Backbone of each chain as nested JSON, in Angstrom:
{
  "chains": [
    {"id": "A", "residues": [
      {"number": 1, "name": "MET", "atoms": {"N": [78.819, 65.43, 44.044], "CA": [80.037, 66.233, 43.864], "C": [79.765, 67.707, 44.135]}},
      {"number": 2, "name": "ALA", "atoms": {"N": [80.804, 68.375, 44.595], "CA": [80.696, 69.826, 44.778], "C": [80.643, 70.499, 43.415]}},
      {"number": 3, "name": "THR", "atoms": {"N": [79.649, 71.335, 43.222], "CA": [79.53, 72.008, 41.931], "C": [80.538, 73.15, 41.837]}},
      {"number": 4, "name": "ARG", "atoms": {"N": [80.547, 73.783, 40.659], "CA": [81.454, 74.906, 40.409], "C": [81.182, 76.033, 41.431]}},
      {"number": 5, "name": "THR", "atoms": {"N": [79.897, 76.341, 41.645], "CA": [79.531, 77.415, 42.585], "C": [80.03, 77.087, 43.983]}},
      {"number": 6, "name": "ASP", "atoms": {"N": [79.83, 75.808, 44.401], "CA": [80.291, 75.401, 45.734], "C": [81.78, 75.661, 45.883]}},
      {"number": 7, "name": "GLN", "atoms": {"N": [82.558, 75.29, 44.843], "CA": [84.006, 75.448, 44.931], "C": [84.402, 76.906, 44.998]}},
      {"number": 8, "name": "VAL", "atoms": {"N": [83.712, 77.743, 44.165], "CA": [84.039, 79.18, 44.172], "C": [83.733, 79.77, 45.548]}},
      {"number": 9, "name": "VAL", "atoms": {"N": [82.533, 79.465, 46.079], "CA": [82.151, 80.0, 47.392], "C": [83.087, 79.484, 48.479]}},
      {"number": 10, "name": "GLY", "atoms": {"N": [83.415, 78.164, 48.419], "CA": [84.27, 77.562, 49.439], "C": [85.649, 78.181, 49.47]}},
      {"number": 11, "name": "PHE", "atoms": {"N": [86.305, 78.273, 48.306], "CA": [87.644, 78.852, 48.3], "C": [87.597, 80.346, 48.565]}},
      {"number": 12, "name": "GLY", "atoms": {"N": [86.485, 81.006, 48.183], "CA": [86.298, 82.405, 48.55], "C": [86.293, 82.578, 50.063]}},
      {"number": 13, "name": "LEU", "atoms": {"N": [85.59, 81.67, 50.758], "CA": [85.56, 81.718, 52.224], "C": [86.952, 81.5, 52.812]}},
      {"number": 14, "name": "VAL", "atoms": {"N": [87.706, 80.539, 52.237], "CA": [89.062, 80.275, 52.737], "C": [89.927, 81.522, 52.598]}},
      {"number": 15, "name": "VAL", "atoms": {"N": [89.89, 82.147, 51.391], "CA": [90.705, 83.343, 51.15], "C": [90.277, 84.475, 52.088]}},
      {"number": 16, "name": "PHE", "atoms": {"N": [88.962, 84.65, 52.251], "CA": [88.437, 85.702, 53.117], "C": [88.928, 85.525, 54.55]}},
      {"number": 17, "name": "SER", "atoms": {"N": [88.879, 84.26, 55.052], "CA": [89.297, 84.039, 56.435], "C": [90.792, 84.258, 56.592]}},
      {"number": 18, "name": "LEU", "atoms": {"N": [91.59, 83.865, 55.582], "CA": [93.028, 84.112, 55.646], "C": [93.333, 85.601, 55.675]}},
      {"number": 19, "name": "VAL", "atoms": {"N": [92.602, 86.375, 54.821], "CA": [92.815, 87.826, 54.783], "C": [92.49, 88.443, 56.14]}},
      {"number": 20, "name": "ILE", "atoms": {"N": [91.349, 88.03, 56.723], "CA": [90.973, 88.558, 58.04], "C": [92.064, 88.25, 59.06]}},
      {"number": 21, "name": "PHE", "atoms": {"N": [92.535, 86.984, 59.063], "CA": [93.54, 86.573, 60.047], "C": [94.819, 87.388, 59.91]}},
      {"number": 22, "name": "ILE", "atoms": {"N": [95.329, 87.536, 58.672], "CA": [96.599, 88.241, 58.466], "C": [96.459, 89.728, 58.818]}},
      {"number": 23, "name": "TYR", "atoms": {"N": [95.36, 90.349, 58.334], "CA": [95.144, 91.77, 58.597], "C": [95.031, 92.013, 60.094]}},
      {"number": 24, "name": "TYR", "atoms": {"N": [94.275, 91.161, 60.789], "CA": [94.058, 91.371, 62.215], "C": [95.344, 91.14, 63.007]}},
      {"number": 25, "name": "THR", "atoms": {"N": [96.155, 90.13, 62.587], "CA": [97.429, 89.897, 63.259], "C": [98.334, 91.111, 63.138]}},
      {"number": 26, "name": "ILE", "atoms": {"N": [98.429, 91.649, 61.908], "CA": [99.267, 92.846, 61.727], "C": [98.751, 93.988, 62.586]}},
      {"number": 27, "name": "TRP", "atoms": {"N": [97.415, 94.163, 62.574], "CA": [96.795, 95.276, 63.283], "C": [97.06, 95.218, 64.787]}},
      {"number": 28, "name": "VAL", "atoms": {"N": [96.851, 94.019, 65.371], "CA": [96.858, 93.927, 66.834], "C": [98.248, 93.612, 67.388]}},
      {"number": 29, "name": "ILE", "atoms": {"N": [98.973, 92.7, 66.719], "CA": [100.227, 92.212, 67.304], "C": [101.437, 93.026, 66.85]}},
      {"number": 30, "name": "ILE", "atoms": {"N": [101.468, 93.375, 65.541], "CA": [102.699, 93.977, 65.008], "C": [102.678, 95.499, 65.077]}},
      {"number": 31, "name": "LEU", "atoms": {"N": [101.487, 96.097, 64.828], "CA": [101.402, 97.551, 64.689], "C": [101.887, 98.345, 65.907]}},
      {"number": 32, "name": "PRO", "atoms": {"N": [101.651, 97.892, 67.164], "CA": [102.137, 98.699, 68.292], "C": [103.651, 98.876, 68.315]}},
      {"number": 33, "name": "PHE", "atoms": {"N": [104.392, 97.987, 67.626], "CA": [105.849, 98.075, 67.666], "C": [106.424, 98.853, 66.486]}},
      {"number": 34, "name": "ILE", "atoms": {"N": [105.537, 99.43, 65.67], "CA": [106.001, 100.253, 64.552], "C": [105.787, 101.71, 64.917]}},
      {"number": 35, "name": "ASP", "atoms": {"N": [106.733, 102.574, 64.562], "CA": [106.638, 104.001, 64.897], "C": [105.304, 104.576, 64.454]}},
      {"number": 36, "name": "SER", "atoms": {"N": [104.722, 105.44, 65.309], "CA": [103.365, 105.918, 65.043], "C": [103.311, 106.869, 63.854]}},
      {"number": 37, "name": "ASP", "atoms": {"N": [104.459, 107.361, 63.338], "CA": [104.407, 108.233, 62.165], "C": [104.722, 107.473, 60.883]}},
      {"number": 38, "name": "HIS", "atoms": {"N": [104.844, 106.138, 60.977], "CA": [105.1, 105.327, 59.784], "C": [103.867, 105.313, 58.885]}},
      {"number": 39, "name": "ILE", "atoms": {"N": [104.114, 105.206, 57.553], "CA": [103.02, 105.306, 56.575], "C": [101.998, 104.181, 56.737]}},
      {"number": 40, "name": "ILE", "atoms": {"N": [102.418, 103.01, 57.295], "CA": [101.527, 101.851, 57.392], "C": [100.324, 102.161, 58.289]}},
      {"number": 41, "name": "HIS", "atoms": {"N": [100.46, 103.125, 59.2], "CA": [99.358, 103.425, 60.116], "C": [98.154, 104.032, 59.415]}},
      {"number": 42, "name": "THR", "atoms": {"N": [98.363, 104.576, 58.19], "CA": [97.215, 105.157, 57.476], "C": [96.28, 104.067, 56.952]}},
      {"number": 43, "name": "TYR", "atoms": {"N": [96.756, 102.797, 56.889], "CA": [95.912, 101.714, 56.367], "C": [95.09, 101.02, 57.456]}},
      {"number": 44, "name": "PHE", "atoms": {"N": [95.223, 101.455, 58.711], "CA": [94.511, 100.8, 59.803], "C": [93.726, 101.827, 60.609]}},
      {"number": 45, "name": "LEU", "atoms": {"N": [92.571, 101.384, 61.105], "CA": [91.776, 102.234, 61.99], "C": [92.487, 102.357, 63.344]}},
      {"number": 46, "name": "PRO", "atoms": {"N": [92.063, 103.323, 64.185], "CA": [92.644, 103.393, 65.534], "C": [92.477, 102.085, 66.294]}},
      {"number": 47, "name": "ARG", "atoms": {"N": [93.345, 101.872, 67.285], "CA": [93.444, 100.585, 67.961], "C": [92.171, 100.169, 68.7]}},
      {"number": 48, "name": "GLU", "atoms": {"N": [91.372, 101.157, 69.181], "CA": [90.149, 100.806, 69.925], "C": [89.225, 99.954, 69.068]}},
      {"number": 49, "name": "TYR", "atoms": {"N": [89.197, 100.27, 67.762], "CA": [88.281, 99.55, 66.872], "C": [88.661, 98.079, 66.719]}},
      {"number": 50, "name": "ALA", "atoms": {"N": [89.934, 97.745, 66.991], "CA": [90.348, 96.335, 66.919], "C": [89.63, 95.501, 67.976]}},
      {"number": 51, "name": "ILE", "atoms": {"N": [89.171, 96.152, 69.053], "CA": [88.41, 95.44, 70.087], "C": [86.912, 95.574, 69.822]}},
      {"number": 52, "name": "ILE", "atoms": {"N": [86.479, 96.799, 69.441], "CA": [85.041, 97.079, 69.338], "C": [84.409, 96.295, 68.19]}},
      {"number": 53, "name": "ILE", "atoms": {"N": [85.07, 96.287, 67.014], "CA": [84.455, 95.664, 65.834], "C": [84.216, 94.153, 66.035]}},
      {"number": 54, "name": "PRO", "atoms": {"N": [85.214, 93.357, 66.5], "CA": [84.918, 91.927, 66.705], "C": [83.823, 91.673, 67.726]}},
      {"number": 55, "name": "LEU", "atoms": {"N": [83.813, 92.467, 68.828], "CA": [82.778, 92.256, 69.835], "C": [81.399, 92.583, 69.268]}},
      {"number": 56, "name": "ALA", "atoms": {"N": [81.303, 93.716, 68.529], "CA": [80.015, 94.084, 67.928], "C": [79.568, 93.028, 66.923]}},
      {"number": 57, "name": "ALA", "atoms": {"N": [80.534, 92.539, 66.11], "CA": [80.2, 91.508, 65.116], "C": [79.719, 90.238, 65.808]}},
      {"number": 58, "name": "GLY", "atoms": {"N": [80.384, 89.874, 66.913], "CA": [79.969, 88.689, 67.655], "C": [78.567, 88.836, 68.223]}},
      {"number": 59, "name": "LEU", "atoms": {"N": [78.263, 90.029, 68.763], "CA": [76.932, 90.26, 69.316], "C": [75.866, 90.174, 68.229]}},
      {"number": 60, "name": "VAL", "atoms": {"N": [76.136, 90.796, 67.06], "CA": [75.184, 90.757, 65.951], "C": [74.963, 89.315, 65.501]}},
      {"number": 61, "name": "LEU", "atoms": {"N": [76.075, 88.531, 65.438], "CA": [75.974, 87.126, 65.043], "C": [75.094, 86.348, 66.015]}},
      {"number": 62, "name": "LEU", "atoms": {"N": [75.341, 86.538, 67.338], "CA": [74.528, 85.862, 68.349], "C": [73.061, 86.256, 68.22]}},
      {"number": 63, "name": "LEU", "atoms": {"N": [72.82, 87.56, 67.944], "CA": [71.446, 88.044, 67.784], "C": [70.756, 87.32, 66.633]}},
      {"number": 64, "name": "PHE", "atoms": {"N": [71.484, 87.197, 65.494], "CA": [70.884, 86.532, 64.338], "C": [70.647, 85.054, 64.599]}},
      {"number": 65, "name": "VAL", "atoms": {"N": [71.593, 84.398, 65.31], "CA": [71.402, 82.986, 65.642], "C": [70.163, 82.822, 66.516]}},
      {"number": 66, "name": "GLY", "atoms": {"N": [70.01, 83.726, 67.498], "CA": [68.845, 83.672, 68.378], "C": [67.555, 83.885, 67.623]}},
      {"number": 67, "name": "LEU", "atoms": {"N": [67.557, 84.89, 66.711], "CA": [66.36, 85.164, 65.908], "C": [66.011, 83.957, 65.048]}},
      {"number": 68, "name": "PHE", "atoms": {"N": [67.031, 83.332, 64.451], "CA": [66.8, 82.179, 63.586], "C": [66.193, 81.024, 64.369]}},
      {"number": 69, "name": "ILE", "atoms": {"N": [66.767, 80.754, 65.564], "CA": [66.253, 79.652, 66.387], "C": [64.814, 79.933, 66.811]}},
      {"number": 70, "name": "THR", "atoms": {"N": [64.556, 81.196, 67.209], "CA": [63.194, 81.572, 67.599], "C": [62.222, 81.347, 66.444]}},
      {"number": 71, "name": "TYR", "atoms": {"N": [62.634, 81.794, 65.252], "CA": [61.782, 81.653, 64.062], "C": [61.465, 80.191, 63.779]}},
      {"number": 72, "name": "VAL", "atoms": {"N": [62.527, 79.352, 63.798], "CA": [62.335, 77.928, 63.482], "C": [61.44, 77.258, 64.516]}},
      {"number": 73, "name": "MET", "atoms": {"N": [61.663, 77.573, 65.81], "CA": [60.864, 76.926, 66.852], "C": [59.403, 77.357, 66.775]}},
      {"number": 74, "name": "LEU", "atoms": {"N": [59.164, 78.654, 66.501], "CA": [57.783, 79.128, 66.381], "C": [57.102, 78.476, 65.189]}},
      {"number": 75, "name": "LYS", "atoms": {"N": [57.853, 78.34, 64.087], "CA": [57.283, 77.763, 62.876], "C": [56.933, 76.289, 63.092]}},
      {"number": 76, "name": "ASN", "atoms": {"N": [57.763, 75.568, 63.855], "CA": [57.525, 74.139, 64.061], "C": [56.445, 73.867, 65.097]}},
      {"number": 77, "name": "ARG", "atoms": {"N": [56.087, 74.859, 65.899], "CA": [55.129, 74.603, 66.98], "C": [53.69, 74.652, 66.479]}},
      {"number": 78, "name": "LYS", "atoms": {"N": [53.43, 75.472, 65.438], "CA": [52.043, 75.715, 65.019], "C": [51.29, 74.463, 64.564]}},
      {"number": 79, "name": "PRO", "atoms": {"N": [51.855, 73.606, 63.685], "CA": [51.095, 72.426, 63.246], "C": [50.762, 71.496, 64.405]}},
      {"number": 80, "name": "ALA", "atoms": {"N": [51.647, 71.396, 65.4], "CA": [51.409, 70.531, 66.544], "C": [50.188, 70.999, 67.325]}},
      {"number": 81, "name": "LYS", "atoms": {"N": [49.998, 72.335, 67.387], "CA": [48.855, 72.863, 68.132], "C": [47.534, 72.56, 67.43]}},
      {"number": 82, "name": "LYS", "atoms": {"N": [47.575, 72.602, 66.076], "CA": [46.345, 72.384, 65.317], "C": [45.812, 70.971, 65.522]}},
      {"number": 83, "name": "THR", "atoms": {"N": [46.734, 69.992, 65.602], "CA": [46.284, 68.608, 65.72], "C": [45.679, 68.325, 67.093]}},
      {"number": 84, "name": "ASN", "atoms": {"N": [46.077, 69.13, 68.091], "CA": [45.541, 68.863, 69.441], "C": [44.061, 69.226, 69.535]}}
    ]},
    {"id": "B", "residues": [
      {"number": 1, "name": "MET", "atoms": {"N": [86.74, 62.252, 80.748], "CA": [86.602, 63.706, 80.582], "C": [85.796, 64.0, 79.309]}},
      {"number": 2, "name": "THR", "atoms": {"N": [84.684, 64.667, 79.455], "CA": [83.893, 64.972, 78.268], "C": [84.557, 66.096, 77.475]}},
      {"number": 3, "name": "ARG", "atoms": {"N": [84.028, 66.301, 76.283], "CA": [84.575, 67.323, 75.413], "C": [84.415, 68.719, 76.028]}},
      {"number": 4, "name": "LEU", "atoms": {"N": [83.23, 68.933, 76.661], "CA": [82.964, 70.237, 77.281], "C": [83.971, 70.529, 78.388]}},
      {"number": 5, "name": "GLU", "atoms": {"N": [84.213, 69.494, 79.234], "CA": [85.162, 69.685, 80.332], "C": [86.553, 70.001, 79.806]}},
      {"number": 6, "name": "LYS", "atoms": {"N": [86.93, 69.301, 78.722], "CA": [88.248, 69.522, 78.134], "C": [88.408, 70.976, 77.688]}},
      {"number": 7, "name": "TRP", "atoms": {"N": [87.391, 71.456, 76.948], "CA": [87.464, 72.835, 76.457], "C": [87.446, 73.834, 77.597]}},
      {"number": 8, "name": "MET", "atoms": {"N": [86.575, 73.543, 78.607], "CA": [86.455, 74.471, 79.728], "C": [87.775, 74.576, 80.483]}},
      {"number": 9, "name": "SER", "atoms": {"N": [88.438, 73.407, 80.722], "CA": [89.689, 73.461, 81.488], "C": [90.786, 74.154, 80.68]}},
      {"number": 10, "name": "THR", "atoms": {"N": [90.803, 73.915, 79.332], "CA": [91.783, 74.615, 78.504], "C": [91.578, 76.121, 78.593]}},
      {"number": 11, "name": "LEU", "atoms": {"N": [90.305, 76.539, 78.464], "CA": [90.005, 77.968, 78.526], "C": [90.386, 78.547, 79.889]}},
      {"number": 12, "name": "LEU", "atoms": {"N": [90.124, 77.772, 80.958], "CA": [90.443, 78.244, 82.307], "C": [91.945, 78.466, 82.46]}},
      {"number": 13, "name": "VAL", "atoms": {"N": [92.742, 77.483, 81.969], "CA": [94.2, 77.612, 82.066], "C": [94.678, 78.829, 81.288]}},
      {"number": 14, "name": "LEU", "atoms": {"N": [94.137, 78.992, 80.06], "CA": [94.528, 80.15, 79.243], "C": [94.183, 81.451, 79.956]}},
      {"number": 15, "name": "MET", "atoms": {"N": [92.984, 81.486, 80.587], "CA": [92.542, 82.693, 81.267], "C": [93.447, 83.009, 82.454]}},
      {"number": 16, "name": "LEU", "atoms": {"N": [93.859, 81.953, 83.191], "CA": [94.752, 82.175, 84.338], "C": [96.091, 82.729, 83.874]}},
      {"number": 17, "name": "ILE", "atoms": {"N": [96.636, 82.137, 82.783], "CA": [97.911, 82.635, 82.254], "C": [97.775, 84.098, 81.84]}},
      {"number": 18, "name": "TRP", "atoms": {"N": [96.628, 84.386, 81.182], "CA": [96.407, 85.753, 80.712], "C": [96.315, 86.726, 81.889]}},
      {"number": 19, "name": "LEU", "atoms": {"N": [95.588, 86.324, 82.942], "CA": [95.455, 87.19, 84.122], "C": [96.817, 87.438, 84.766]}},
      {"number": 20, "name": "CYS", "atoms": {"N": [97.651, 86.366, 84.852], "CA": [99.001, 86.53, 85.38], "C": [99.784, 87.564, 84.579]}},
      {"number": 21, "name": "LEU", "atoms": {"N": [99.634, 87.479, 83.252], "CA": [100.383, 88.399, 82.394], "C": [99.87, 89.824, 82.539]}},
      {"number": 22, "name": "VAL", "atoms": {"N": [98.522, 89.975, 82.614], "CA": [97.955, 91.324, 82.713], "C": [98.351, 91.981, 84.027]}},
      {"number": 23, "name": "GLN", "atoms": {"N": [98.259, 91.186, 85.128], "CA": [98.591, 91.749, 86.432], "C": [100.11, 91.782, 86.672]}},
      {"number": 24, "name": "ASP", "atoms": {"N": [100.877, 91.221, 85.752], "CA": [102.333, 91.143, 85.859], "C": [102.763, 90.499, 87.181]}},
      {"number": 25, "name": "LEU", "atoms": {"N": [102.182, 89.312, 87.467], "CA": [102.477, 88.628, 88.725], "C": [103.912, 88.097, 88.755]}},
      {"number": 26, "name": "LEU", "atoms": {"N": [104.501, 87.864, 87.566], "CA": [105.859, 87.337, 87.528], "C": [106.904, 88.449, 87.538]}},
      {"number": 27, "name": "ASN", "atoms": {"N": [106.421, 89.719, 87.595], "CA": [107.321, 90.878, 87.607], "C": [108.293, 90.894, 86.43]}},
      {"number": 28, "name": "LEU", "atoms": {"N": [107.73, 90.653, 85.237], "CA": [108.598, 90.687, 84.058], "C": [108.915, 92.124, 83.673]}},
      {"number": 29, "name": "GLY", "atoms": {"N": [108.035, 93.048, 84.053], "CA": [108.286, 94.466, 83.826], "C": [108.414, 94.856, 82.372]}},
      {"number": 30, "name": "TYR", "atoms": {"N": [107.401, 94.462, 81.549], "CA": [107.483, 94.819, 80.144], "C": [106.909, 96.203, 79.909]}},
      {"number": 31, "name": "SER", "atoms": {"N": [107.117, 96.713, 78.678], "CA": [106.746, 98.099, 78.383], "C": [105.247, 98.214, 78.157]}},
      {"number": 32, "name": "LYS", "atoms": {"N": [104.809, 99.464, 77.989], "CA": [103.398, 99.781, 77.763], "C": [102.874, 99.122, 76.487]}},
      {"number": 33, "name": "LYS", "atoms": {"N": [103.731, 99.075, 75.452], "CA": [103.311, 98.486, 74.175], "C": [102.972, 97.006, 74.35]}},
      {"number": 34, "name": "PHE", "atoms": {"N": [103.858, 96.278, 75.059], "CA": [103.614, 94.862, 75.318], "C": [102.319, 94.674, 76.093]}},
      {"number": 35, "name": "HIS", "atoms": {"N": [102.106, 95.571, 77.059], "CA": [100.903, 95.465, 77.883], "C": [99.655, 95.647, 77.033]}},
      {"number": 36, "name": "ASP", "atoms": {"N": [99.703, 96.597, 76.082], "CA": [98.565, 96.808, 75.171], "C": [98.275, 95.541, 74.371]}},
      {"number": 37, "name": "VAL", "atoms": {"N": [99.344, 94.918, 73.857], "CA": [99.157, 93.697, 73.054], "C": [98.545, 92.599, 73.906]}},
      {"number": 38, "name": "ILE", "atoms": {"N": [99.067, 92.435, 75.143], "CA": [98.565, 91.369, 76.019], "C": [97.1, 91.591, 76.368]}},
      {"number": 39, "name": "LEU", "atoms": {"N": [96.723, 92.877, 76.574], "CA": [95.333, 93.182, 76.922], "C": [94.367, 92.726, 75.832]}},
      {"number": 40, "name": "SER", "atoms": {"N": [94.796, 92.797, 74.566], "CA": [93.865, 92.465, 73.482], "C": [93.965, 91.006, 73.058]}},
      {"number": 41, "name": "LEU", "atoms": {"N": [94.749, 90.188, 73.767], "CA": [94.912, 88.788, 73.351], "C": [93.611, 87.968, 73.352]}},
      {"number": 42, "name": "PRO", "atoms": {"N": [92.691, 88.116, 74.336], "CA": [91.456, 87.317, 74.272], "C": [90.642, 87.566, 73.013]}},
      {"number": 43, "name": "VAL", "atoms": {"N": [90.524, 88.857, 72.628], "CA": [89.778, 89.156, 71.405], "C": [90.533, 88.621, 70.192]}},
      {"number": 44, "name": "TYR", "atoms": {"N": [91.864, 88.659, 70.262], "CA": [92.662, 88.1, 69.171], "C": [92.401, 86.597, 69.033]}},
      {"number": 45, "name": "LEU", "atoms": {"N": [92.327, 85.911, 70.187], "CA": [92.022, 84.477, 70.174], "C": [90.652, 84.22, 69.542]}},
      {"number": 46, "name": "LEU", "atoms": {"N": [89.69, 85.074, 69.898], "CA": [88.335, 84.946, 69.345], "C": [88.341, 85.1, 67.826]}},
      {"number": 47, "name": "VAL", "atoms": {"N": [89.036, 86.15, 67.357], "CA": [89.076, 86.405, 65.905], "C": [89.796, 85.265, 65.19]}},
      {"number": 48, "name": "THR", "atoms": {"N": [90.904, 84.778, 65.788], "CA": [91.65, 83.673, 65.172], "C": [90.777, 82.425, 65.065]}},
      {"number": 49, "name": "ALA", "atoms": {"N": [90.084, 82.096, 66.169], "CA": [89.217, 80.916, 66.149], "C": [88.117, 81.087, 65.103]}},
      {"number": 50, "name": "GLY", "atoms": {"N": [87.534, 82.3, 65.037], "CA": [86.471, 82.549, 64.068], "C": [86.945, 82.385, 62.646]}},
      {"number": 51, "name": "SER", "atoms": {"N": [88.119, 82.951, 62.324], "CA": [88.589, 82.851, 60.945], "C": [89.004, 81.422, 60.624]}},
      {"number": 52, "name": "TYR", "atoms": {"N": [89.532, 80.686, 61.628], "CA": [89.87, 79.277, 61.387], "C": [88.616, 78.474, 61.061]}},
      {"number": 53, "name": "LEU", "atoms": {"N": [87.549, 78.711, 61.839], "CA": [86.308, 77.962, 61.603], "C": [85.721, 78.302, 60.237]}},
      {"number": 54, "name": "LEU", "atoms": {"N": [85.771, 79.597, 59.884], "CA": [85.251, 80.021, 58.577], "C": [86.048, 79.36, 57.454]}},
      {"number": 55, "name": "GLY", "atoms": {"N": [87.39, 79.331, 57.611], "CA": [88.233, 78.705, 56.606], "C": [87.955, 77.213, 56.475]}},
      {"number": 56, "name": "THR", "atoms": {"N": [87.789, 76.532, 57.622], "CA": [87.472, 75.096, 57.591], "C": [86.163, 74.85, 56.861]}},
      {"number": 57, "name": "LEU", "atoms": {"N": [85.177, 75.702, 57.195], "CA": [83.859, 75.578, 56.554], "C": [83.984, 75.704, 55.037]}},
      {"number": 58, "name": "GLY", "atoms": {"N": [84.73, 76.737, 54.587], "CA": [84.901, 76.956, 53.159], "C": [85.613, 75.801, 52.492]}},
      {"number": 59, "name": "PHE", "atoms": {"N": [86.671, 75.293, 53.153], "CA": [87.454, 74.199, 52.576], "C": [86.614, 72.937, 52.437]}},
      {"number": 60, "name": "ARG", "atoms": {"N": [85.856, 72.615, 53.489], "CA": [85.01, 71.422, 53.437], "C": [83.927, 71.58, 52.376]}},
      {"number": 61, "name": "LEU", "atoms": {"N": [83.396, 72.816, 52.23], "CA": [82.375, 73.061, 51.21], "C": [82.949, 72.847, 49.814]}},
      {"number": 62, "name": "ALA", "atoms": {"N": [84.189, 73.339, 49.602], "CA": [84.802, 73.205, 48.28], "C": [85.106, 71.749, 47.958]}},
      {"number": 63, "name": "ASN", "atoms": {"N": [85.393, 70.933, 48.989], "CA": [85.746, 69.531, 48.747], "C": [84.615, 68.577, 49.082]}},
      {"number": 64, "name": "PHE", "atoms": {"N": [83.382, 69.103, 49.057], "CA": [82.245, 68.258, 49.396], "C": [82.118, 67.127, 48.386]}},
      {"number": 65, "name": "ASN", "atoms": {"N": [81.843, 65.916, 48.878], "CA": [81.888, 64.767, 47.989], "C": [80.667, 63.875, 48.141]}},
      {"number": 66, "name": "ASP", "atoms": {"N": [80.29, 63.228, 47.03], "CA": [79.285, 62.176, 47.102], "C": [79.951, 60.896, 47.593]}},
      {"number": 67, "name": "CYS", "atoms": {"N": [79.193, 60.041, 48.301], "CA": [79.742, 58.76, 48.741], "C": [79.171, 57.682, 47.826]}},
      {"number": 68, "name": "GLU", "atoms": {"N": [79.744, 57.553, 46.612], "CA": [79.141, 56.659, 45.624], "C": [79.264, 55.197, 46.014]}},
      {"number": 69, "name": "GLU", "atoms": {"N": [80.426, 54.823, 46.594], "CA": [80.602, 53.433, 47.02], "C": [79.599, 53.06, 48.093]}},
      {"number": 70, "name": "ALA", "atoms": {"N": [79.411, 53.981, 49.056], "CA": [78.476, 53.71, 50.147], "C": [77.055, 53.608, 49.606]}},
      {"number": 71, "name": "ALA", "atoms": {"N": [76.722, 54.468, 48.625], "CA": [75.38, 54.424, 48.036], "C": [75.165, 53.086, 47.345]}},
      {"number": 72, "name": "GLN", "atoms": {"N": [76.2, 52.62, 46.608], "CA": [76.131, 51.335, 45.924], "C": [75.911, 50.195, 46.924]}},
      {"number": 73, "name": "GLU", "atoms": {"N": [76.679, 50.231, 48.017], "CA": [76.588, 49.183, 49.033], "C": [75.186, 49.158, 49.649]}},
      {"number": 74, "name": "LEU", "atoms": {"N": [74.665, 50.373, 49.953], "CA": [73.338, 50.459, 50.56], "C": [72.282, 49.914, 49.617]}},
      {"number": 75, "name": "PHE", "atoms": {"N": [72.412, 50.251, 48.32], "CA": [71.47, 49.771, 47.312], "C": [71.475, 48.24, 47.249]}},
      {"number": 76, "name": "MET", "atoms": {"N": [72.716, 47.646, 47.256], "CA": [72.842, 46.191, 47.261], "C": [72.158, 45.582, 48.468]}},
      {"number": 77, "name": "GLN", "atoms": {"N": [72.37, 46.214, 49.633], "CA": [71.78, 45.663, 50.858], "C": [70.261, 45.727, 50.809]}},
      {"number": 78, "name": "ILE", "atoms": {"N": [69.717, 46.837, 50.24], "CA": [68.25, 46.947, 50.123], "C": [67.719, 45.818, 49.242]}},
      {"number": 79, "name": "GLN", "atoms": {"N": [68.397, 45.576, 48.11], "CA": [67.955, 44.513, 47.195], "C": [68.016, 43.153, 47.87]}},
      {"number": 80, "name": "GLU", "atoms": {"N": [69.111, 42.923, 48.606], "CA": [69.282, 41.666, 49.328], "C": [68.128, 41.455, 50.313]}},
      {"number": 81, "name": "ALA", "atoms": {"N": [67.817, 42.521, 51.057], "CA": [66.757, 42.433, 52.053], "C": [65.414, 42.172, 51.393]}},
      {"number": 82, "name": "GLN", "atoms": {"N": [65.165, 42.844, 50.261], "CA": [63.904, 42.639, 49.549], "C": [63.772, 41.202, 49.069]}},
      {"number": 83, "name": "ALA", "atoms": {"N": [64.885, 40.663, 48.495], "CA": [64.868, 39.278, 48.01], "C": [64.624, 38.314, 49.164]}},
      {"number": 84, "name": "ASP", "atoms": {"N": [65.296, 38.57, 50.284], "CA": [65.153, 37.702, 51.454], "C": [63.714, 37.719, 51.973]}},
      {"number": 85, "name": "LEU", "atoms": {"N": [63.139, 38.947, 52.061], "CA": [61.782, 39.069, 52.592], "C": [60.758, 38.438, 51.657]}},
      {"number": 86, "name": "SER", "atoms": {"N": [60.933, 38.625, 50.323], "CA": [59.928, 38.032, 49.431], "C": [60.055, 36.519, 49.356]}},
      {"number": 87, "name": "SER", "atoms": {"N": [61.279, 35.979, 49.613], "CA": [61.423, 34.524, 49.652], "C": [60.734, 33.949, 50.88]}},
      {"number": 88, "name": "LYS", "atoms": {"N": [60.529, 34.78, 51.905], "CA": [59.825, 34.319, 53.107], "C": [58.33, 34.618, 53.033]}},
      {"number": 89, "name": "GLY", "atoms": {"N": [57.861, 35.084, 51.859], "CA": [56.434, 35.203, 51.654], "C": [55.853, 36.569, 51.935]}},
      {"number": 90, "name": "LEU", "atoms": {"N": [56.702, 37.582, 52.159], "CA": [56.184, 38.932, 52.386], "C": [55.95, 39.608, 51.048]}},
      {"number": 91, "name": "ILE", "atoms": {"N": [54.768, 40.194, 50.859], "CA": [54.487, 40.861, 49.587], "C": [54.901, 42.32, 49.7]}},
      {"number": 92, "name": "LEU", "atoms": {"N": [55.855, 42.725, 48.835], "CA": [56.357, 44.099, 48.896], "C": [55.659, 44.963, 47.859]}}
    ]}
  ]
}
């Protein structure tokens, strides 16, 4: 069974992803059609960051995935060499 | 059609539609604001897919379950196999 911690972390992830989706939709799709002097614009970064932040986050994620795979493969190769 | 081909062709079609919209090949003549929104649609798709996957991951984690019936069945089968093998003279 999923423990209490699993459930808290799982639903936390669901809420987090929903928040990201709603915030990003408002930022990218709705905000250009609202007057630029409206108060809502103070809650969002300039529009360039809507492109830069996801791309940078994606690159960092790919970097970490690559580092992890490299680490695991290097770790698994050493015992095989000793037996030879 | 493999899964990879399916995804690749879907992405290709989406990309062609997006290119048509960016270059305004249909001469819809929309405003600058619409053009800005259309330009950022690929990154929007990326963010949407990412948050959907994260949400799915969280939901599955929260509803993670033991398969007690399957464990019971497997245990029964192991016992059956052991009984069968020892009746044929194999020492376990």
